[in-house]
N, CA, C and O atoms as a DFTB+ gen file, in Angstrom:
276 C
 N C O
     1  1     -60.122      79.721      -2.161
     2  2     -59.341      79.797      -3.367
     3  2     -57.861      79.820      -2.990
     4  3     -57.463      80.529      -2.065
     5  1     -57.052      79.048      -3.703
     6  2     -55.623      79.002      -3.391
     7  2     -54.793      79.446      -4.586
     8  3     -55.080      79.108      -5.735
     9  1     -53.753      80.216      -4.276
    10  2     -52.802      80.682      -5.268
    11  2     -51.429      80.235      -4.803
    12  3     -51.057      80.477      -3.655
    13  1     -50.668      79.586      -5.678
    14  2     -49.310      79.166      -5.325
    15  2     -48.314      79.978      -6.135
    16  3     -48.424      80.080      -7.357
    17  1     -47.339      80.555      -5.440
    18  2     -46.246      81.268      -6.101
    19  2     -44.937      80.708      -5.578
    20  3     -44.886      80.132      -4.491
    21  1     -43.890      80.880      -6.351
    22  2     -42.563      80.428      -5.944
    23  2     -41.688      81.658      -5.744
    24  3     -41.513      82.476      -6.648
    25  1     -41.142      81.767      -4.529
    26  2     -40.391      82.956      -4.139
    27  2     -38.918      82.595      -3.954
    28  3     -38.584      81.609      -3.297
    29  1     -38.049      83.408      -4.544
    30  2     -36.614      83.168      -4.392
    31  2     -36.008      84.212      -3.464
    32  3     -36.501      85.334      -3.350
    33  1     -34.930      83.813      -2.808
    34  2     -34.185      84.730      -1.964
    35  2     -34.416      84.607      -0.478
    36  3     -33.686      85.213       0.306
    37  1     -35.407      83.842      -0.063
    38  2     -35.662      83.705       1.374
    39  2     -34.671      82.715       1.980
    40  3     -34.359      81.683       1.385
    41  1     -34.178      83.052       3.189
    42  2     -33.192      82.178       3.825
    43  2     -33.524      81.788       5.263
    44  3     -32.894      80.892       5.825
    45  1     -34.527      82.469       5.871
    46  2     -34.766      82.214       7.297
    47  2     -36.207      82.525       7.688
    48  3     -37.019      82.933       6.857
    49  1     -36.501      82.329       8.944
    50  2     -37.830      82.587       9.467
    51  2     -38.239      84.048       9.353
    52  3     -39.415      84.345       9.147
    53  1     -37.294      84.954       9.482
    54  2     -37.615      86.379       9.348
    55  2     -38.072      86.675       7.925
    56  3     -38.996      87.463       7.721
    57  1     -37.434      86.050       6.941
    58  2     -37.839      86.206       5.537
    59  2     -39.286      85.735       5.355
    60  3     -40.099      86.412       4.725
    61  1     -39.585      84.581       5.911
    62  2     -40.932      84.015       5.824
    63  2     -41.932      84.980       6.448
    64  3     -43.006      85.206       5.890
    65  1     -41.588      85.548       7.598
    66  2     -42.465      86.467       8.291
    67  2     -42.731      87.724       7.447
    68  3     -43.859      88.215       7.400
    69  1     -41.701      88.234       6.790
    70  2     -41.850      89.435       5.965
    71  2     -42.776      89.185       4.781
    72  3     -43.659      89.994       4.497
    73  1     -42.578      88.073       4.098
    74  2     -43.414      87.742       2.942
    75  2     -44.851      87.485       3.394
    76  3     -45.797      87.948       2.757
    77  1     -45.011      86.753       4.486
    78  2     -46.337      86.451       5.016
    79  2     -47.074      87.740       5.373
    80  3     -48.255      87.890       5.060
    81  1     -46.384      88.660       6.019
    82  2     -46.994      89.921       6.436
    83  2     -47.497      90.710       5.222
    84  3     -48.623      91.208       5.236
    85  1     -46.684      90.828       4.187
    86  2     -47.086      91.588       2.997
    87  2     -48.259      90.923       2.270
    88  3     -49.190      91.604       1.841
    89  1     -48.213      89.615       2.134
    90  2     -49.293      88.920       1.433
    91  2     -50.597      88.963       2.227
    92  3     -51.676      89.043       1.640
    93  1     -50.509      88.911       3.540
    94  2     -51.693      88.944       4.389
    95  2     -52.430      90.283       4.269
    96  3     -53.635      90.355       4.510
    97  1     -51.705      91.333       3.896
    98  2     -52.319      92.654       3.752
    99  2     -53.182      92.765       2.496
   100  3     -53.962      93.710       2.373
   101  1     -53.059      91.820       1.562
   102  2     -53.885      91.861       0.359
   103  2     -55.337      91.567       0.728
   104  3     -55.609      90.729       1.587
   105  1     -56.255      92.255       0.082
   106  2     -57.682      92.082       0.360
   107  2     -58.123      90.644       0.102
   108  3     -57.860      90.084      -0.962
   109  1     -58.795      90.058       1.087
   110  2     -59.346      88.718       0.938
   111  2     -58.433      87.579       1.357
   112  3     -58.864      86.427       1.386
   113  1     -57.177      87.876       1.684
   114  2     -56.245      86.802       2.065
   115  2     -56.575      86.313       3.465
   116  3     -56.664      87.097       4.409
   117  1     -56.756      84.996       3.582
   118  2     -57.082      84.372       4.863
   119  2     -55.875      83.727       5.520
   120  3     -55.745      83.748       6.744
   121  1     -54.981      83.147       4.702
   122  2     -53.782      82.519       5.271
   123  2     -52.681      82.433       4.224
   124  3     -52.930      82.462       3.019
   125  1     -51.458      82.327       4.726
   126  2     -50.274      82.197       3.879
   127  2     -49.438      81.062       4.455
   128  3     -49.116      81.067       5.643
   129  1     -49.087      80.090       3.618
   130  2     -48.289      78.948       4.059
   131  2     -47.017      78.896       3.228
   132  3     -47.066      78.684       2.016
   133  1     -45.871      79.093       3.889
   134  2     -44.575      79.110       3.206
   135  2     -43.805      77.846       3.553
   136  3     -43.647      77.509       4.726
   137  1     -43.323      77.145       2.525
   138  2     -42.444      75.987       2.713
   139  2     -41.033      76.466       2.396
   140  3     -40.597      76.417       1.246
   141  1     -40.318      76.931       3.424
   142  2     -39.008      77.552       3.235
   143  2     -37.975      76.576       2.689
   144  3     -37.733      75.514       3.262
   145  1     -37.373      76.961       1.571
   146  2     -36.224      76.260       0.999
   147  2     -35.097      77.291       1.047
   148  3     -34.923      78.086       0.124
   149  1     -34.331      77.258       2.146
   150  2     -33.317      78.285       2.388
   151  2     -32.346      78.402       1.222
   152  3     -31.699      77.430       0.832
   153  1     -32.259      79.606       0.676
   154  2     -31.346      79.872      -0.424
   155  2     -31.832      79.372      -1.772
   156  3     -31.144      79.535      -2.780
   157  1     -33.007      78.765      -1.800
   158  2     -33.558      78.241      -3.047
   159  2     -34.863      78.925      -3.391
   160  3     -35.065      80.102      -3.089
   161  1     -35.740      78.177      -4.021
   162  2     -37.053      78.696      -4.402
   163  2     -38.095      78.057      -3.484
   164  3     -38.250      76.836      -3.455
   165  1     -38.796      78.894      -2.745
   166  2     -39.766      78.426      -1.751
   167  2     -41.193      78.541      -2.272
   168  3     -41.608      79.614      -2.708
   169  1     -41.956      77.431      -2.230
   170  2     -43.365      77.521      -2.612
   171  2     -44.171      78.225      -1.511
   172  3     -43.999      77.959      -0.322
   173  1     -45.051      79.128      -1.946
   174  2     -45.898      79.880      -1.025
   175  2     -47.341      79.701      -1.475
   176  3     -47.687      80.028      -2.610
   177  1     -48.185      79.180      -0.583
   178  2     -49.598      78.968      -0.896
   179  2     -50.408      80.030      -0.157
   180  3     -50.361      80.128       1.070
   181  1     -51.150      80.821      -0.929
   182  2     -51.979      81.890      -0.372
   183  2     -53.438      81.463      -0.502
   184  3     -53.912      81.196      -1.606
   185  1     -54.146      81.398       0.619
   186  2     -55.571      81.061       0.616
   187  2     -56.350      82.360       0.772
   188  3     -56.098      83.148       1.684
   189  1     -57.308      82.572      -0.143
   190  2     -58.046      83.824      -0.131
   191  2     -59.511      83.598      -0.500
   192  3     -59.895      82.540      -0.998
   193  1     -60.312      84.627      -0.239
   194  2     -61.739      84.556      -0.545
   195  2     -62.030      84.998      -1.970
   196  3     -63.169      84.899      -2.428
   197  1     -61.021      85.481      -2.673
   198  2     -61.175      85.934      -4.056
   199  2     -59.940      85.545      -4.861
   200  3     -58.906      85.189      -4.296
   201  1     -60.057      85.616      -6.175
   202  2     -58.912      85.316      -7.030
   203  2     -57.922      86.476      -6.953
   204  3     -58.303      87.640      -7.077
   205  1     -56.660      86.147      -6.750
   206  2     -55.615      87.157      -6.670
   207  2     -54.899      87.243      -8.014
   208  3     -54.622      86.219      -8.639
   209  1     -54.603      88.451      -8.455
   210  2     -53.894      88.598      -9.721
   211  2     -52.406      88.343      -9.498
   212  3     -51.883      88.566      -8.406
   213  1     -51.734      87.873     -10.545
   214  2     -50.287      87.639     -10.453
   215  2     -49.575      88.924     -10.080
   216  3     -48.625      88.914      -9.298
   217  1     -50.040      90.036     -10.646
   218  2     -49.403      91.324     -10.430
   219  2     -49.447      91.749      -8.969
   220  3     -48.435      92.191      -8.425
   221  1     -50.610      91.622      -8.323
   222  2     -50.708      92.067      -6.933
   223  2     -49.904      91.169      -5.993
   224  3     -49.341      91.645      -5.007
   225  1     -49.851      89.872      -6.296
   226  2     -49.061      88.954      -5.478
   227  2     -47.573      89.267      -5.653
   228  3     -46.825      89.325      -4.676
   229  1     -47.153      89.467      -6.896
   230  2     -45.747      89.774      -7.167
   231  2     -45.335      91.084      -6.491
   232  3     -44.242      91.171      -5.931
   233  1     -46.187      92.088      -6.537
   234  2     -45.872      93.376      -5.894
   235  2     -45.729      93.216      -4.384
   236  3     -44.850      93.831      -3.781
   237  1     -46.578      92.401      -3.767
   238  2     -46.500      92.180      -2.322
   239  2     -45.195      91.472      -1.962
   240  3     -44.542      91.827      -0.980
   241  1     -44.818      90.474      -2.757
   242  2     -43.560      89.750      -2.516
   243  2     -42.372      90.697      -2.675
   244  3     -41.439      90.666      -1.872
   245  1     -42.404      91.535      -3.705
   246  2     -41.324      92.491      -3.934
   247  2     -41.256      93.536      -2.821
   248  3     -40.171      93.984      -2.452
   249  1     -42.412      93.920      -2.289
   250  2     -42.466      94.873      -1.182
   251  2     -41.737      94.297       0.049
   252  3     -41.155      95.037       0.842
   253  1     -41.783      92.977       0.185
   254  2     -41.101      92.304       1.297
   255  2     -39.609      92.160       1.025
   256  3     -38.847      91.795       1.920
   257  1     -39.185      92.448      -0.216
   258  2     -37.760      92.400      -0.548
   259  2     -37.321      91.141      -1.286
   260  3     -36.129      90.843      -1.349
   261  1     -38.272      90.405      -1.840
   262  2     -37.949      89.150      -2.533
   263  2     -38.551      89.158      -3.928
   264  3     -39.217      90.119      -4.312
   265  1     -38.325      88.102      -4.684
   266  2     -38.867      88.070      -6.040
   267  2     -39.573      86.754      -6.320
   268  3     -39.240      85.710      -5.760
   269  1     -40.562      86.840      -7.206
   270  2     -41.286      85.653      -7.638
   271  2     -40.421      84.976      -8.697
   272  3     -39.987      85.606      -9.661
   273  1     -40.182      83.687      -8.500
   274  2     -39.307      82.935      -9.407
   275  2     -40.078      82.482     -10.638
   276  3     -39.511      81.834     -11.518
C-alpha cells in the first residue's frame, strides 16, 4: 500500500533523513521515498503493509520539524 504526501520546508539530505526516520517508525511502514525539492514542496511516498491515516502521517512529519503541504 502506498501513501503520498507533500512536505514543505525540506532543503537538504539531513531534512530527508529526519522525515524518513520519523515515518519509518510508524507501524507497518516498509519504505519511504523522498523526492527532495529544496525549498519547495517535496513528494514523499510511504510504502506500508496497512493503510496509514492522514493524521498519523502528518504528526510524524511535524515531529521531524516539517509540515504537510
